[in-house]
C-alpha positions, 0 to 999 in steps of 0.5 A: 484470514486475510484479506485484499484491497486495492487502493488507488494512489496519487504521485506516485511517479517512478520505480523509486516510487513503487519501492517506497511504497511496496517496502514501507507497506510490506514492512507492516506486520499482518501483510503478506503482500505488496503489489503497486501498478504505477501505470493505473495508480494502484496498490493491491494489499493481501493483509491479516485484517486480525494484526492490520488495518486499512487505516494503518496501510492508508497511514503508512503511504501517506507518510511516503509522500502520496495521496491516497484516495478511496 
């Protein structure tokens, strides 16, 4: 079953930040779609909860140097 969540992510300021988040999260097994909105500092993720969990997604974003607010 696919789940969708939107995370508030601070520290993203440019296209490079968008690319870093989209590529790193998109590589996780079970992530179907990643969409970053730079203006609202949000990341929308469609994922399969049986293959990847929200903690793994959050850790991946934070590993890129950004802060996730839930």
